[in-house]
C-alpha positions in Angstrom: 84.7 57.1 126.8 82.7 60.0 128.1 84.2 63.5 128.8 82.5 65.5 131.5 80.4 68.5 130.5 80.2 67.4 126.9 76.7 67.7 125.3 75.3 64.4 124.2 76.3 63.5 120.7 79.3 66.0 120.5 81.8 63.4 121.4 80.5 61.1 118.7 80.6 63.9 116.2 84.2 64.7 116.9 85.2 61.1 116.8 83.3 60.6 113.5 85.1 63.6 111.9 88.5 62.4 113.1 87.9 58.9 111.8 86.4 60.1 108.5 89.1 62.6 107.7 91.2 61.5 104.8 94.1 62.8 102.7 93.4 62.8 99.0 95.6 62.7 95.9 93.0 61.9 93.3 90.5 64.7 92.7 87.4 65.2 90.7 87.4 67.8 87.9 84.7 70.0 89.4 84.6 73.3 91.2 84.2 73.6 94.9 80.7 75.0 95.7 80.9 78.6 97.1 78.8 77.6 100.1 81.2 74.9 101.1 84.2 77.1 100.6 82.6 79.8 102.7 81.8 77.3 105.5 85.5 76.1 105.5 86.9 79.7 105.6 84.4 80.6 108.3 85.7 77.7 110.4 89.2 79.1 110.0 88.1 82.6 111.0 86.5 81.3 114.2 89.6 79.7 115.7 91.0 81.0 118.9 94.5 82.4 118.2 97.2 83.8 120.5 95.8 87.0 122.0 93.0 86.7 119.4 95.2 88.5 116.9 94.1 86.3 114.0 97.6 86.8 112.6 97.2 84.7 109.6 96.1 85.2 106.0 94.5 82.7 103.6 95.1 83.0 99.9 92.5 81.0 98.0 93.3 80.1 94.4 90.9 78.5 91.9 93.3 76.4 89.8 91.3 75.7 86.7 93.7 76.3 83.7 96.7 76.9 86.0 97.9 73.3 86.5 101.3 73.9 85.1 101.9 76.9 87.3 100.6 75.2 90.3 103.0 72.3 89.7 105.8 74.8 90.4 104.6 75.0 94.0 104.8 71.2 94.6 106.2 69.1 91.7 103.8 66.1 92.0 101.3 65.6 89.2 98.5 64.8 91.6 99.0 68.3 93.2 98.5 70.3 90.0 95.0 68.7 89.3 93.3 70.0 92.4 90.4 72.5 91.8 91.5 74.7 94.7 94.6 75.5 96.6 94.7 77.5 99.8 97.9 79.0 101.0 98.0 79.6 104.8 100.4 82.4 105.6 101.6 84.1 108.9 104.3 86.2 110.3 107.0 83.8 111.3 106.3 84.1 115.1 102.7 83.1 114.5 103.3 79.8 112.6 101.7 77.7 115.3 98.4 79.5 114.7 98.5 78.4 111.1 98.6 74.7 112.2 95.4 75.3 114.2 93.8 77.1 111.3 94.6 74.4 108.8 93.5 71.6 111.1 90.2 73.3 111.7 89.7 73.9 107.9 90.4 70.2 107.1 87.9 69.1 109.7 85.3 71.5 108.3 86.0 70.1 104.8 85.6 66.6 106.2 82.2 67.6 107.7 81.2 68.8 104.2 82.2 65.3 102.8 85.3 66.7 101.2 88.8 65.3 101.2 91.8 67.6 101.6 95.6 67.4 102.1 98.0 69.8 103.7 101.5 70.2 102.4 104.4 71.8 104.2 107.3 70.9 101.9 106.7 73.2 98.9 108.5 75.9 97.1 108.1 79.1 99.1 109.6 81.3 96.4 107.2 80.0 93.9 104.3 80.6 96.3 105.4 84.2 96.8 105.5 84.7 93.1 102.4 82.8 91.9 100.1 83.5 94.8 101.2 87.0 95.7 102.2 86.2 99.3 102.9 89.5 101.1 106.6 90.1 101.9 105.9 90.4 105.7 104.3 86.9 105.8 105.7 83.4 105.3 103.7 80.9 103.2 103.5 78.1 105.9 101.1 75.5 104.5 99.3 74.6 101.3 95.9 72.9 101.4 94.9 71.2 98.3 92.0 69.0 97.3 88.5 69.9 98.6 86.8 67.4 96.5 
C-alpha cells in the first residue's frame, strides 16, 4: 500500500520497525551503550506533545547491582535482570503524552536492534521511593530491557 506524499522507502522503514519490534523478557548482562541510550532519549524529546509542553519526565536507572530493589517495582524475576529501567512520568492530565513518548522510544530502540518492554502494572509507591519520582508527577510506565 502506498500513502500519498510519503518519500520512497519511508513506508517500508516504518513497516519494518513495526514488524521487528519485540517485547523481551530475557536480557543480556551488558550495559546499554551511551550512544544508543542518547538516541532513544532524543527520540522521546522530539515528540509532538499537547501544546508542545513536553510535560513528561524520564528517570533513567542503571540497574547493575540493584536487582533486588528493582524487583520491588515489578515482582517478576525477569524484570529485575534488565540492565536499564526508564520510568516515564507526567502530571496526571498529561498521561496520554507518556504513551506517545514510550511508543517512540521503543521504536527507536527497535531501530537500534534492541528489544524493550513497557509495563504499566507496577508498584507506584516503590517507584516513588526507589526512583525519586517527584511528588507532582505520576509514574505512568516503566520501560525495561534495551538489550
